[in-house]
Short mmCIF file of the C-alpha atoms (twelve columns), coordinates in Angstrom:
data_MODEL
# 
_entry.id   MODEL 
# 
loop_
_atom_site.group_PDB 
_atom_site.id 
_atom_site.type_symbol 
_atom_site.label_atom_id 
_atom_site.label_alt_id 
_atom_site.label_comp_id 
_atom_site.label_asym_id 
_atom_site.label_seq_id 
_atom_site.Cartn_x 
_atom_site.Cartn_y 
_atom_site.Cartn_z 
_atom_site.pdbx_PDB_model_num 
ATOM 1   C CA . MET A 1   14.356  -7.559  -7.965  1 
ATOM 2   C CA . ILE A 2   10.835  -7.212  -9.372  1 
ATOM 3   C CA . ILE A 3   10.593  -11.006 -9.592  1 
ATOM 4   C CA . ASN A 4   11.439  -11.262 -5.883  1 
ATOM 5   C CA . TRP A 5   8.738   -8.716  -4.974  1 
ATOM 6   C CA . ILE A 6   6.164   -10.577 -7.057  1 
ATOM 7   C CA . ALA A 7   7.293   -13.836 -5.467  1 
ATOM 8   C CA . LYS A 8   6.941   -12.350 -1.977  1 
ATOM 9   C CA . ILE A 9   3.426   -11.146 -2.783  1 
ATOM 10  C CA . ILE A 10  2.373   -14.536 -4.116  1 
ATOM 11  C CA . VAL A 11  3.883   -16.269 -1.090  1 
ATOM 12  C CA . ALA A 12  2.166   -13.866 1.304   1 
ATOM 13  C CA . ILE A 13  -1.228  -14.342 -0.297  1 
ATOM 14  C CA . ASN A 14  -0.910  -18.134 -0.459  1 
ATOM 15  C CA . THR A 15  0.735   -18.909 2.888   1 
ATOM 16  C CA . ASN A 16  -0.636  -18.589 6.370   1 
ATOM 17  C CA . ARG A 17  0.277   -14.929 6.618   1 
ATOM 18  C CA . ARG A 18  -2.405  -13.000 8.419   1 
ATOM 19  C CA . PRO A 19  -4.785  -11.310 5.988   1 
ATOM 20  C CA . GLY A 20  -4.584  -8.174  8.140   1 
ATOM 21  C CA . GLU A 21  -0.859  -7.785  7.390   1 
ATOM 22  C CA . ILE A 22  -1.531  -7.936  3.666   1 
ATOM 23  C CA . ALA A 23  -4.507  -5.575  3.925   1 
ATOM 24  C CA . ALA A 24  -2.540  -3.066  6.019   1 
ATOM 25  C CA . GLY A 25  0.238   -3.086  3.412   1 
ATOM 26  C CA . ALA A 26  -2.318  -2.304  0.709   1 
ATOM 27  C CA . ALA A 27  -3.922  0.476   2.762   1 
ATOM 28  C CA . PHE A 28  -0.571  2.105   3.552   1 
ATOM 29  C CA . GLY A 29  0.443   1.769   -0.112  1 
ATOM 30  C CA . LEU A 30  -2.622  3.779   -1.122  1 
ATOM 31  C CA . MET A 31  -2.155  6.352   1.621   1 
ATOM 32  C CA . LEU A 32  1.489   6.933   0.713   1 
ATOM 33  C CA . ALA A 33  0.609   7.165   -2.976  1 
ATOM 34  C CA . LEU A 34  -1.942  9.898   -2.284  1 
ATOM 35  C CA . ILE A 35  0.581   12.061  -0.395  1 
ATOM 36  C CA . PRO A 36  3.273   13.668  -2.561  1 
ATOM 37  C CA . ALA A 37  6.732   12.416  -1.604  1 
ATOM 38  C CA . GLY A 38  9.492   14.780  -0.562  1 
ATOM 39  C CA . ASN A 39  8.060   16.088  2.683   1 
ATOM 40  C CA . LEU A 40  8.440   15.112  6.316   1 
ATOM 41  C CA . LEU A 41  4.881   13.748  6.564   1 
ATOM 42  C CA . TRP A 42  5.498   11.200  3.806   1 
ATOM 43  C CA . VAL A 43  8.891   10.222  5.218   1 
ATOM 44  C CA . VAL A 44  7.485   9.714   8.736   1 
ATOM 45  C CA . LEU A 45  4.539   7.632   7.498   1 
ATOM 46  C CA . PHE A 46  6.804   5.539   5.269   1 
ATOM 47  C CA . ALA A 47  9.337   4.981   8.060   1 
ATOM 48  C CA . MET A 48  6.527   4.087   10.465  1 
ATOM 49  C CA . THR A 49  5.485   1.186   8.242   1 
ATOM 50  C CA . PHE A 50  8.818   -0.532  8.872   1 
ATOM 51  C CA . PHE A 51  7.932   -0.819  12.555  1 
ATOM 52  C CA . LEU A 52  4.434   -2.242  12.019  1 
ATOM 53  C CA . ARG A 53  3.386   -5.777  11.176  1 
ATOM 54  C CA . ILE A 54  2.456   -5.208  7.568   1 
ATOM 55  C CA . ASN A 55  3.497   -6.823  4.314   1 
ATOM 56  C CA . LEU A 56  6.108   -4.459  2.880   1 
ATOM 57  C CA . ALA A 57  6.186   -6.136  -0.538  1 
ATOM 58  C CA . ILE A 58  2.459   -5.489  -1.000  1 
ATOM 59  C CA . GLU A 59  2.902   -1.937  0.271   1 
ATOM 60  C CA . LEU A 60  5.739   -1.107  -2.122  1 
ATOM 61  C CA . VAL A 61  4.177   -2.692  -5.194  1 
ATOM 62  C CA . LEU A 62  0.773   -1.095  -4.586  1 
ATOM 63  C CA . LEU A 63  2.458   2.224   -3.774  1 
ATOM 64  C CA . GLY A 64  3.964   2.108   -7.256  1 
ATOM 65  C CA . VAL A 65  0.702   1.074   -8.905  1 
ATOM 66  C CA . PHE A 66  -1.380  3.657   -7.055  1 
ATOM 67  C CA . LYS A 67  1.243   6.380   -7.746  1 
ATOM 68  C CA . LEU A 68  0.524   5.901   -11.447 1 
ATOM 69  C CA . LEU A 69  -3.210  6.457   -10.877 1 
ATOM 70  C CA . VAL A 70  -3.065  9.323   -8.358  1 
ATOM 71  C CA . PRO A 71  -2.595  12.114  -10.945 1 
ATOM 72  C CA . LEU A 72  -6.156  11.366  -12.057 1 
ATOM 73  C CA . LEU A 73  -7.301  12.474  -8.586  1 
ATOM 74  C CA . ASP A 74  -5.331  15.720  -8.364  1 
ATOM 75  C CA . GLY A 75  -8.423  17.898  -8.811  1 
ATOM 76  C CA . PRO A 76  -10.520 16.337  -6.033  1 
ATOM 77  C CA . VAL A 77  -7.477  16.002  -3.740  1 
ATOM 78  C CA . HIS A 78  -6.632  19.679  -4.244  1 
ATOM 79  C CA . SER A 79  -10.262 20.691  -3.588  1 
ATOM 80  C CA . LEU A 80  -10.382 18.645  -0.375  1 
ATOM 81  C CA . GLY A 81  -7.104  20.120  0.850   1 
ATOM 82  C CA . TYR A 82  -8.146  23.660  -0.051  1 
ATOM 83  C CA . THR A 83  -11.497 23.230  1.698   1 
ATOM 84  C CA . VAL A 84  -9.859  22.080  4.936   1 
ATOM 85  C CA . LEU A 85  -7.040  24.622  4.843   1 
ATOM 86  C CA . THR A 86  -9.477  27.517  4.403   1 
ATOM 87  C CA . ILE A 87  -11.798 26.644  7.302   1 
ATOM 88  C CA . PRO A 88  -11.751 29.862  9.386   1 
ATOM 89  C CA . ALA A 89  -12.008 28.009  12.709  1 
ATOM 90  C CA . LEU A 90  -8.769  26.123  11.976  1 
ATOM 91  C CA . GLN A 91  -6.644  29.115  10.899  1 
ATOM 92  C CA . GLY A 92  -5.226  29.628  14.388  1 
ATOM 93  C CA . LEU A 93  -4.269  25.942  14.665  1 
ATOM 94  C CA . PHE A 94  -2.641  25.948  11.242  1 
ATOM 95  C CA . THR A 95  -0.675  29.094  12.103  1 
ATOM 96  C CA . LEU A 96  0.482   27.532  15.365  1 
ATOM 97  C CA . LEU A 97  1.512   24.320  13.577  1 
ATOM 98  C CA . TYR A 98  3.307   26.184  10.828  1 
ATOM 99  C CA . ASN A 99  5.351   28.109  13.372  1 
ATOM 100 C CA . ALA A 100 6.230   24.979  15.377  1 
ATOM 101 C CA . PRO A 101 9.696   23.504  14.816  1 
ATOM 102 C CA . LEU A 102 9.851   20.851  12.051  1 
ATOM 103 C CA . VAL A 103 6.070   20.783  11.464  1 
ATOM 104 C CA . ALA A 104 6.375   23.125  8.495   1 
ATOM 105 C CA . PHE A 105 8.563   20.489  6.808   1 
ATOM 106 C CA . THR A 106 5.491   18.244  6.583   1 
ATOM 107 C CA . ARG A 107 4.149   20.761  4.044   1 
ATOM 108 C CA . PHE A 108 0.686   20.309  5.578   1 
ATOM 109 C CA . ASN A 109 -0.172  23.773  4.255   1 
ATOM 110 C CA . ASN A 110 0.023   22.487  0.654   1 
ATOM 111 C CA . THR A 111 -3.457  21.671  -0.648  1 
ATOM 112 C CA . ILE A 112 -2.330  18.450  -2.368  1 
ATOM 113 C CA . VAL A 113 -0.462  17.229  0.737   1 
ATOM 114 C CA . MET A 114 -3.380  18.013  3.064   1 
ATOM 115 C CA . GLY A 115 -5.965  16.597  0.660   1 
ATOM 116 C CA . GLY A 116 -3.900  13.464  -0.009  1 
ATOM 117 C CA . PHE A 117 -3.345  12.865  3.682   1 
ATOM 118 C CA . LEU A 118 -7.025  13.328  4.528   1 
ATOM 119 C CA . LEU A 119 -8.230  11.185  1.620   1 
ATOM 120 C CA . GLY A 120 -5.687  8.495   2.534   1 
ATOM 121 C CA . ALA A 121 -6.791  8.587   6.176   1 
ATOM 122 C CA . LEU A 122 -10.459 8.377   5.155   1 
ATOM 123 C CA . LEU A 123 -9.837  5.504   2.728   1 
ATOM 124 C CA . TRP A 124 -7.431  3.563   4.963   1 
ATOM 125 C CA . LEU A 125 -10.053 1.518   6.819   1 
ATOM 126 C CA . PRO A 126 -12.274 0.743   3.784   1 
ATOM 127 C CA . VAL A 127 -9.205  -0.326  1.752   1 
ATOM 128 C CA . PHE A 128 -7.972  -2.422  4.681   1 
ATOM 129 C CA . LEU A 129 -11.339 -4.167  5.016   1 
ATOM 130 C CA . LEU A 130 -11.677 -4.665  1.248   1 
ATOM 131 C CA . PHE A 131 -8.233  -6.241  0.871   1 
ATOM 132 C CA . ARG A 132 -8.762  -8.417  3.924   1 
ATOM 133 C CA . LEU A 133 -12.021 -9.654  2.426   1 
ATOM 134 C CA . LEU A 134 -10.352 -10.245 -0.952  1 
ATOM 135 C CA . VAL A 135 -7.497  -12.247 0.593   1 
ATOM 136 C CA . ASN A 136 -9.939  -14.420 2.555   1 
ATOM 137 C CA . LEU A 137 -12.133 -14.869 -0.523  1 
ATOM 138 C CA . TYR A 138 -9.142  -15.828 -2.638  1 
ATOM 139 C CA . ARG A 139 -7.814  -18.290 -0.072  1 
ATOM 140 C CA . GLY A 140 -11.204 -19.842 0.621   1 
ATOM 141 C CA . LYS A 141 -12.737 -20.113 -2.821  1 
ATOM 142 C CA . LEU A 142 -10.396 -19.216 -5.665  1 
ATOM 143 C CA . ARG A 143 -6.897  -20.487 -4.879  1 
ATOM 144 C CA . GLU A 144 -7.516  -24.153 -5.766  1 
ATOM 145 C CA . ARG A 145 -9.568  -23.328 -8.862  1 
ATOM 146 C CA . ILE A 146 -6.892  -21.029 -10.201 1 
ATOM 147 C CA . ALA A 147 -4.033  -23.423 -9.402  1 
ATOM 148 C CA . ASN A 148 -5.756  -26.318 -11.192 1 
ATOM 149 C CA . SER A 149 -6.836  -24.398 -14.304 1 
ATOM 150 C CA . ARG A 150 -5.341  -25.272 -17.698 1 
ATOM 151 C CA . ILE A 151 -4.292  -21.664 -18.282 1 
ATOM 152 C CA . VAL A 152 -2.167  -21.577 -15.128 1 
ATOM 153 C CA . LYS A 153 -0.631  -24.989 -15.837 1 
ATOM 154 C CA . GLY A 154 0.345   -23.834 -19.344 1 
ATOM 155 C CA . PHE A 155 1.563   -20.501 -18.022 1 
ATOM 156 C CA . LEU A 156 3.844   -22.252 -15.505 1 
ATOM 157 C CA . LYS A 157 5.760   -23.843 -18.403 1 
ATOM 158 C CA . LEU A 158 7.081   -20.454 -19.613 1 
ATOM 159 C CA . PRO A 159 10.786  -19.843 -18.738 1 
ATOM 160 C CA . ILE A 160 10.297  -16.564 -16.858 1 
ATOM 161 C CA . VAL A 161 7.406   -18.057 -14.937 1 
ATOM 162 C CA . SER A 162 9.467   -21.096 -13.982 1 
ATOM 163 C CA . THR A 163 12.124  -18.700 -12.622 1 
ATOM 164 C CA . LEU A 164 9.424   -16.945 -10.622 1 
ATOM 165 C CA . ALA A 165 8.092   -20.315 -9.408  1 
ATOM 166 C CA . ARG A 166 11.566  -21.271 -8.154  1 
ATOM 167 C CA . ALA A 167 11.805  -17.961 -6.265  1 
ATOM 168 C CA . ILE A 168 8.367   -18.586 -4.780  1 
ATOM 169 C CA . GLY A 169 9.411   -22.089 -3.753  1 
ATOM 170 C CA . LYS A 170 12.516  -20.769 -1.994  1 
ATOM 171 C CA . LEU A 171 10.532  -18.073 -0.189  1 
ATOM 172 C CA . SER A 172 7.802   -20.535 0.796   1 
ATOM 173 C CA . ALA A 173 10.403  -22.876 2.252   1 
ATOM 174 C CA . MET A 174 11.986  -19.977 4.100   1 
ATOM 175 C CA . TYR A 175 8.652   -18.814 5.568   1 
ATOM 176 C CA . SER A 176 7.629   -22.325 6.564   1 
ATOM 177 C CA . GLY A 177 10.965  -22.908 8.312   1 
ATOM 178 C CA . ALA A 178 12.039  -25.731 5.999   1 
ATOM 179 C CA . GLY A 179 14.876  -23.875 4.329   1 
# 
């Protein structure tokens, strides 16, 4: 299963997939990692990604990677959420939202949920633009150099890597319409 995800990522980066789809998957992966799972907000955002043109393999893999790093940001995320939730001008809005049907299940009143959502929303566009730039840079300048390097050619001879290469070949053929 992991090999298939890695294969899908490699295929997406190396084929004519739109860089925006890959970048959006990365941005949503970060946003979902910043919001604690187990609340309606996370579930709605995650479900929404299935209806958008994004690369789900990138999203899921980066969600897992970012989830490992997010505990390092708990302090700043909590502070951001606490700051927003204690703004006196917004108390009436938050009370109204909390009393609305289903909205309380988003747990927006939790400092980590609010801070994670806000930080994810603030970082979404910069992460999107960064990953789009990285994909274009990789495709334009690095792909051929990496593919022709001695390290990669030696690495491709390893058994697990040859299995991955076969999976990539099958996925590439499927995406190109040849298989």
